[in-house]
C-alpha positions in Angstrom: 38.8 17.5 52.5 41.7 17.9 54.8 42.0 20.7 57.3 45.4 22.2 58.2 46.8 25.3 59.9 48.8 28.2 58.7 51.9 29.4 60.6 54.5 32.1 60.3 57.9 31.4 58.7 59.8 34.7 58.9 57.6 37.3 57.2 55.7 34.7 55.2 52.7 32.7 56.0 53.1 28.9 55.5 50.7 26.0 55.2 51.5 22.4 56.2 50.4 20.0 53.5 49.3 16.6 54.9 51.4 13.6 53.8 48.6 12.1 51.8 48.3 15.3 49.7 52.0 15.9 49.4 53.5 16.7 46.0 56.4 14.7 44.6 58.3 17.8 43.6 59.5 20.9 45.5 58.8 23.5 42.8 55.2 24.6 43.1 53.3 27.7 41.8 50.6 29.3 43.8 47.9 31.8 42.8 45.0 33.5 44.4 41.6 33.0 42.8 39.0 35.0 44.8 39.3 33.8 48.4 41.1 30.5 47.4 44.7 29.7 47.0 45.6 27.2 44.2 48.8 25.3 44.5 50.1 23.1 41.7 53.5 21.7 40.4 55.4 24.0 38.1 55.1 22.6 34.6 58.2 20.6 33.7 60.6 22.2 31.3 61.7 20.6 28.0 65.3 20.5 29.1 65.0 16.8 30.1 63.3 15.9 26.8 66.1 17.5 24.8 68.6 15.4 26.7 66.7 12.2 26.0 66.4 13.0 22.3 70.2 13.7 22.1 70.8 10.2 23.5 69.5 8.6 20.3 72.2 7.3 18.0 72.9 9.0 14.7 71.5 6.0 12.8 68.2 5.8 14.7 65.4 5.1 12.2 67.8 5.6 9.3 65.9 3.0 7.4 62.5 4.4 8.4 59.7 2.6 10.1 59.4 -0.1 7.6 56.2 -1.3 6.0 53.2 -0.9 8.2 49.6 -1.9 7.7 47.2 1.0 7.5 43.8 0.6 9.2 40.7 1.2 7.1 39.2 4.6 8.0 35.5 5.3 8.3 34.7 7.8 5.7 31.1 8.4 6.7 30.3 11.9 7.9 28.5 12.2 11.2 
């Protein structure tokens, strides 16, 4: 467990996050749970996904996936 210090930044309290624990994004959410603070990346929005889906051509999979072998399923109940 790393130990760090808090400092003042204007009217806010700030915490230095050691480099080996640094996040790869700038948008973080923080919540208090009892006497702990939990910091985690803000969940990514679907905007990027929609852009990637829009990049597919109009004829993408027009002919379907083709013939595919189906694996035998185990029909025994557990």
